[in-house]
C-alpha positions as CSV (number, residue, x, y, z in Angstrom):
1,M,53.2,68.5,-41.2
2,G,52.3,67.0,-44.6
3,S,49.0,65.5,-45.5
4,W,48.2,61.8,-44.9
5,Y,49.0,61.2,-48.6
6,D,52.6,62.3,-48.2
7,S,53.6,59.1,-46.5
8,D,55.9,57.4,-49.1
9,P,54.8,53.8,-48.5
10,L,51.2,54.6,-48.6
11,R,51.6,56.9,-51.7
12,R,53.3,54.1,-53.6
13,V,50.5,51.7,-52.8
14,L,47.7,54.1,-53.7
15,D,49.4,55.1,-57.0
16,K,49.8,51.5,-57.9
17,C,46.1,50.8,-57.1
18,V,45.0,53.7,-59.3
19,S,47.1,52.3,-62.1
20,V,45.5,48.9,-61.6
21,A,42.0,50.4,-61.7
22,M,42.7,52.2,-64.9
23,E,44.1,49.1,-66.5
24,I,41.0,47.1,-65.5
25,R,38.8,49.7,-66.9
26,R,40.7,49.7,-70.2
27,R,40.5,46.0,-70.5
28,S,36.9,45.8,-69.6
29,M,36.0,48.1,-72.5
30,T,37.4,45.7,-75.1
31,T,34.8,43.3,-76.7
32,A,37.1,40.3,-76.5
33,F,37.5,40.3,-72.7
34,G,37.7,36.6,-72.2
35,A,38.2,34.3,-69.2
36,R,41.9,34.1,-69.7
37,E,42.2,37.9,-69.5
38,E,40.0,38.0,-66.3
39,L,42.4,35.6,-64.6
40,S,45.3,37.8,-65.6
41,V,43.6,40.8,-64.0
42,N,42.7,38.9,-60.9
43,G,46.3,37.8,-60.5
44,Y,47.4,41.4,-60.9
45,L,45.0,42.5,-58.2
46,K,46.1,39.8,-55.9
47,S,49.8,40.8,-56.3
48,I,48.9,44.4,-55.5
49,L,46.9,43.4,-52.5
50,G,49.8,41.3,-51.3
51,A,52.1,44.3,-51.7
52,T,49.7,46.5,-49.8
53,L,49.6,44.1,-46.9
54,V,53.4,43.9,-46.8
55,V,53.7,47.7,-46.8
56,A,51.0,48.0,-44.1
57,S,52.8,45.4,-41.9
58,T,56.2,47.0,-42.2
59,A,55.4,50.7,-42.2
60,G,53.9,50.8,-38.7
61,P,51.3,53.3,-37.7
62,L,51.2,56.3,-40.0
63,W,49.1,58.6,-38.0
64,A,48.7,59.7,-34.4
65,D,45.2,58.5,-34.5
66,D,46.5,54.9,-34.5
67,V,47.6,55.4,-30.8
68,K,44.7,54.9,-28.4
69,F,44.7,56.0,-24.8
70,M,42.1,55.2,-22.1
71,D,38.5,56.4,-22.5
72,G,38.1,60.1,-22.1
73,I,41.5,61.0,-23.6
74,T,41.2,62.6,-27.0
75,P,43.3,64.9,-29.2
76,R,42.7,68.5,-28.5
77,A,40.6,70.3,-31.1
78,G,42.2,73.1,-33.2
79,D,45.8,73.6,-33.9
80,N,47.4,70.4,-32.8
81,P,50.6,69.3,-34.6
82,Q,51.9,65.8,-34.6
83,T,55.4,64.4,-33.9
84,E,57.5,63.3,-36.7
85,A,57.0,59.5,-37.4
86,G,60.1,57.5,-36.3
87,K,61.9,60.5,-34.8
88,F,62.3,58.9,-31.3
89,K,62.3,55.3,-32.4
90,K,64.8,53.1,-30.5
91,D,65.6,49.5,-30.1
92,C,64.3,47.7,-27.0
93,G,66.2,48.2,-23.8
94,W,64.7,51.6,-22.9
95,V,65.3,53.6,-19.8
96,I,62.4,55.8,-18.9
97,G,62.6,58.5,-16.2
98,M,59.7,60.2,-14.4
99,S,59.8,63.4,-12.4
100,D,56.8,63.1,-10.0
101,F,55.7,66.4,-8.4
102,G,55.0,64.6,-5.0
103,V,54.4,60.9,-4.6
104,N,53.1,61.1,-1.0
105,A,50.9,64.2,-1.3
106,N,47.8,62.1,-0.9
107,T,46.3,58.7,-1.7
108,W,45.7,59.7,-5.4
109,T,49.3,60.6,-6.0
110,V,50.5,57.4,-4.4
111,Q,48.3,55.4,-6.8
112,V,49.7,57.5,-9.8
113,A,53.1,56.1,-8.9
114,H,51.8,52.6,-8.7
115,E,50.0,52.9,-12.0
116,S,53.1,54.3,-13.7
117,E,55.4,51.6,-12.3
118,A,52.9,48.8,-13.3
119,A,52.6,50.1,-16.8
120,A,56.4,50.2,-17.2
121,A,56.8,46.7,-15.7
122,A,54.3,45.3,-18.2
123,N,56.4,46.4,-21.2
124,K,59.3,44.0,-22.1
125,C,61.1,46.7,-24.0
126,I,61.6,48.9,-20.8
127,K,64.8,47.9,-19.2
128,K,64.5,50.4,-16.3
129,F,62.0,52.8,-15.0
130,I,63.3,55.6,-12.7
131,L,60.8,57.5,-10.6
132,L,62.1,60.5,-8.8
133,D,60.0,62.3,-6.2
134,A,60.2,66.1,-6.1
135,G,58.2,66.3,-2.9
136,F,56.5,69.6,-4.2
137,D,60.0,71.2,-4.2
138,Q,60.5,73.2,-7.4
139,K,64.3,73.2,-7.1
140,K,64.3,69.5,-6.4
141,Q,62.2,68.9,-9.6
142,V,64.7,70.9,-11.7
143,A,67.6,68.8,-10.2
144,D,65.7,65.6,-10.8
145,I,65.1,66.2,-14.4
146,E,68.7,67.3,-15.0
147,D,69.8,64.1,-13.3
148,L,67.7,62.1,-15.7
149,I,69.2,64.0,-18.6
150,A,72.7,63.2,-17.3
151,Q,71.8,59.5,-17.1
152,K,70.8,59.7,-20.8
153,V,67.4,58.2,-20.4
154,D,65.4,57.5,-23.5
155,A,62.3,59.5,-22.4
156,I,61.2,61.7,-19.5
157,I,57.7,62.0,-18.0
158,V,57.0,65.1,-16.0
159,Q,54.3,66.0,-13.5
160,P,55.1,69.7,-12.9
161,V,55.1,71.1,-9.4
162,T,53.9,74.4,-10.8
163,S,53.3,75.8,-14.3
164,T,56.9,77.0,-14.5
165,S,58.9,74.7,-12.1
166,A,60.1,72.3,-14.8
167,N,60.4,74.6,-17.8
168,S,64.1,75.2,-17.9
169,S,65.0,71.6,-17.4
170,M,62.5,70.3,-19.9
171,K,64.0,72.7,-22.5
172,K,67.4,71.0,-21.8
173,A,65.9,67.6,-22.3
174,I,64.4,68.5,-25.6
175,A,67.7,70.0,-26.7
176,A,69.4,66.7,-25.8
177,G,67.0,64.9,-28.1
178,I,65.0,63.3,-25.2
179,P,61.2,63.2,-25.7
180,V,59.3,64.8,-22.8
181,I,55.8,63.8,-21.8
182,V,53.8,66.1,-19.5
183,H,50.7,65.2,-17.5
184,T,48.7,66.2,-14.4
185,G,49.5,69.9,-14.7
186,R,49.9,72.4,-17.5
187,V,53.2,74.2,-18.2
188,D,53.9,77.7,-19.5
189,T,56.2,76.5,-22.3
190,D,56.1,74.5,-25.5
191,D,59.3,72.7,-24.7
192,Y,57.8,69.2,-24.5
193,T,56.9,66.5,-27.0
194,T,53.4,65.7,-25.9
195,E,51.0,66.4,-23.0
196,I,48.0,64.5,-21.6
197,Q,46.1,66.9,-19.5
198,G,43.0,66.2,-17.4
199,G,40.8,69.1,-18.4
200,A,40.9,70.8,-15.0
201,E,38.3,73.5,-16.0
202,H,36.1,70.7,-17.3
203,F,36.5,68.8,-14.0
204,G,35.6,71.9,-12.0
205,K,32.7,72.8,-14.2
206,V,31.2,69.3,-14.2
207,M,30.9,69.6,-10.4
208,G,30.0,73.3,-10.5
209,D,27.1,72.8,-13.0
210,W,25.7,70.0,-10.9
211,L,26.0,72.0,-7.6
212,V,24.2,75.0,-9.1
213,K,21.3,72.8,-10.0
214,S,21.3,71.3,-6.5
215,V,21.5,74.5,-4.4
216,G,19.4,76.7,-6.7
217,N,20.2,80.1,-8.1
218,D,20.6,81.8,-4.7
219,G,22.4,79.1,-2.8
220,K,25.3,79.5,-0.4
221,I,28.3,77.3,-0.9
222,W,31.7,76.4,0.6
223,V,34.6,75.9,-1.7
224,L,37.4,73.4,-0.7
225,R,40.4,73.9,-2.9
226,G,43.5,71.8,-3.5
227,L,47.2,72.7,-3.2
228,A,47.7,76.5,-3.5
229,G,49.7,77.4,-6.5
230,H,49.3,74.1,-8.3
231,P,47.9,74.6,-11.8
232,E,45.4,71.8,-11.3
233,D,43.9,73.7,-8.3
234,T,43.8,77.0,-10.2
235,N,42.1,75.6,-13.3
236,R,39.6,73.4,-11.4
237,Y,38.6,76.5,-9.5
238,N,38.2,78.5,-12.8
239,G,35.8,75.8,-14.0
240,L,33.7,76.4,-10.9
241,L,33.7,80.1,-11.6
242,E,32.4,79.4,-15.1
243,S,29.5,77.5,-13.6
244,L,28.6,80.4,-11.3
245,K,28.4,83.0,-14.0
246,G,24.9,84.4,-14.4
247,T,23.8,83.0,-11.0
248,N,23.4,84.5,-7.6
249,V,25.1,81.5,-5.9
250,K,27.4,82.9,-3.2
251,I,30.7,81.5,-2.0
252,V,30.5,82.1,1.7
253,A,33.7,80.3,2.6
254,E,36.8,79.2,0.6
255,E,39.8,77.3,2.0
256,H,42.6,75.1,0.7
257,G,42.5,71.6,2.0
258,D,45.5,70.5,-0.1
259,W,43.6,67.5,-1.5
260,Q,44.2,65.7,1.9
261,Y,41.8,64.0,4.3
262,D,43.4,65.4,7.5
263,K,43.7,68.9,6.2
264,G,40.3,68.8,4.7
265,K,38.7,67.6,7.9
266,S,40.3,70.4,9.9
267,V,39.1,73.0,7.4
268,C,35.5,71.6,7.4
269,E,35.4,71.4,11.2
270,T,36.4,75.1,11.4
271,L,33.9,76.1,8.7
272,Y,31.1,74.2,10.4
273,L,31.8,75.7,13.8
274,N,32.0,79.2,12.4
275,N,28.8,79.0,10.4
276,P,27.0,75.7,9.6
277,D,24.4,77.4,7.4
278,V,25.5,76.1,3.9
279,N,23.4,74.8,1.0
280,G,26.2,72.9,-0.8
281,I,29.9,72.2,-1.0
282,W,32.2,72.3,-4.0
283,S,35.2,70.1,-3.2
284,S,38.2,69.9,-5.5
285,G,39.1,66.4,-4.3
286,A,37.5,63.3,-2.9
287,D,39.8,62.9,0.2
288,M,38.5,66.4,1.3
289,T,35.0,65.3,0.4
290,R,35.2,62.2,2.6
291,A,36.6,64.4,5.4
292,C,33.7,66.9,5.1
293,V,31.1,64.1,5.1
294,D,32.6,62.7,8.3
295,V,32.5,66.2,9.9
296,F,28.8,66.5,9.2
297,K,28.1,63.0,10.6
298,Q,30.3,63.8,13.6
299,F,28.0,66.8,14.4
300,G,24.9,64.8,13.6
301,A,24.0,67.2,10.9
302,K,22.4,66.6,7.5
303,I,25.0,66.2,4.8
304,P,24.5,68.9,2.1
305,P,25.0,68.3,-1.6
306,I,28.7,67.9,-2.0
307,S,30.9,67.1,-5.0
308,G,33.4,64.3,-5.1
309,E,35.5,62.2,-7.4
310,G,36.4,58.5,-8.1
311,N,37.7,57.4,-4.7
312,N,36.6,54.1,-3.2
313,G,36.1,55.5,0.3
314,F,34.0,58.3,-1.1
315,F,32.0,55.8,-3.1
316,G,31.2,53.8,0.0
317,Q,30.1,56.9,1.8
318,W,27.8,58.0,-1.0
319,I,26.2,54.5,-1.3
320,N,25.7,54.1,2.4
321,D,24.8,57.6,3.5
322,K,22.7,58.4,0.5
323,F,23.5,62.1,0.2
324,E,23.4,64.1,-3.0
325,S,26.6,64.1,-5.0
326,I,28.4,63.7,-8.3
327,S,31.7,62.1,-9.1
328,A,34.0,63.9,-11.5
329,E,36.6,61.5,-13.1
330,Y,40.3,62.1,-12.7
331,S,41.9,58.7,-12.9
332,P,45.4,58.0,-11.5
333,A,45.8,55.8,-14.6
334,Q,47.0,59.0,-16.2
335,G,50.3,57.8,-14.8
336,A,50.0,54.7,-16.9
337,E,49.1,56.7,-19.9
338,G,52.2,58.9,-19.5
339,V,54.2,55.7,-19.8
340,H,52.2,54.5,-22.7
341,A,52.9,57.8,-24.5
342,A,56.6,57.3,-23.9
343,I,56.4,53.8,-25.3
344,A,54.6,54.9,-28.4
345,L,57.3,57.5,-29.2
346,L,60.1,55.1,-28.6
347,E,58.3,52.6,-31.0
348,G,58.4,55.3,-33.6
349,K,54.8,56.2,-33.6
350,Q,53.3,59.6,-34.0
351,L,51.5,61.5,-31.3
352,Y,49.6,64.7,-31.2
353,K,51.2,67.5,-29.2
354,H,48.1,68.0,-27.0
355,Y,45.6,65.4,-25.5
356,D,42.7,66.4,-23.2
357,Y,41.1,64.1,-20.7
358,N,37.5,65.3,-20.3
359,P,35.3,62.4,-19.2
360,P,31.7,63.0,-18.1
361,G,30.7,62.9,-14.4
362,W,29.6,59.7,-12.7
363,D,26.2,59.2,-11.1
364,L,25.4,56.8,-8.3
365,E,24.5,53.9,-10.6
366,K,28.0,54.0,-12.2
367,V,29.6,54.4,-8.8
368,K,27.9,51.2,-7.6
369,K,29.5,49.2,-10.5
370,Y,33.0,50.3,-9.4
371,Y,32.8,50.3,-5.7
372,R,34.8,47.5,-4.0
373,D,33.9,46.7,-0.4
374,D,36.9,44.4,-0.1
375,L,39.4,47.2,-0.9
376,S,40.4,50.1,1.3
377,A,39.2,53.7,1.0
378,N,42.5,54.7,-0.7
379,V,42.0,53.2,-4.1
380,W,40.8,55.4,-7.0
381,W,38.7,54.6,-10.1
382,P,39.1,53.9,-12.9
383,S,42.3,52.0,-12.5
384,Q,44.6,50.0,-14.8
385,L,46.2,48.1,-12.0
386,S,45.9,44.3,-12.2
387,E,43.7,42.5,-9.7
388,D,46.9,41.2,-8.0
389,D,48.2,44.8,-7.7
390,L,44.9,46.1,-6.4
391,K,44.9,43.4,-3.7
392,K,48.6,43.9,-3.0
393,Y,48.2,47.7,-2.3
394,Y,44.6,48.1,-1.2
395,S,43.3,44.9,0.5
396,K,41.7,45.6,3.8
């Protein structure tokens, strides 16, 4: 990748401006620098300024930094190449495909689909948005992506089932000249155009650091994990383990609740009946958190410190039941940002190869600003859905 100065339009403007500056300096050094000469110089400067504005208006964004995503998403530090400007630029009338790892896995994944579809519908250049549901079936995901390639879509967004499930088909898409955007799960390949990844280790560590402070150096905790084998589950858990290093905090029980309310409730009921002596709970997802809170209330027990995330139902519990908690942020609007990344590429803009989504945790005061009593427990924050869509999908 060349330096910022290597862009031809910008280089021409800068070179011309340097020439103007040198000419002004030469003329200003003469003793007979009269008003007429000043007007000539001013006119020269105005012509150059006009040319600069023309170039700026026609060249489009020259750097990946010109593309802005939602708060918390930033280019990854270190080696992070950029796409070639204009490489994927196409006229309007785009068809964008999305391979979703599992739309109906839980309320969060349902909202990711809503956010993605809404972002696509809001852009007039997108003629068609095709969302295919792999249903957590690796073979189905491969078939879905190859189907999108066969349809000659203009861009493909992938939420991988596992770190390897989509690799071979993504490679085929890249070979076919189709840009591939990956989010909500890392992949063990470089065969994609750009990725926007919620920092799973960061997510797990935000909750883990808080929990260690809450339970003390010798606390006993339960760990509620997500879907076994999913990279997001593995990496969130690794973030927790980082928090536990150098402490005597003991994991006395660890189970997978699959990020679901019903499964999480069953797991928490079993854990409570087996041994209710626990100082705190690290939960990888808010649906499981809600379930566990309900279990403790069901048994009339004090709710221990428990981690959560940006779910409206969890927010209501936290506000009303006044237990200790923290909310890690993992917005379903990542679905919308995947669409925005595809749009940027098809507009000819540059993107970095890697983007991280590492927002800080939320305290109760911030939670109170987002909580909506008029909406159901199933909406997640922050959201990019319009007020009409929020009411359409989540009104009580």
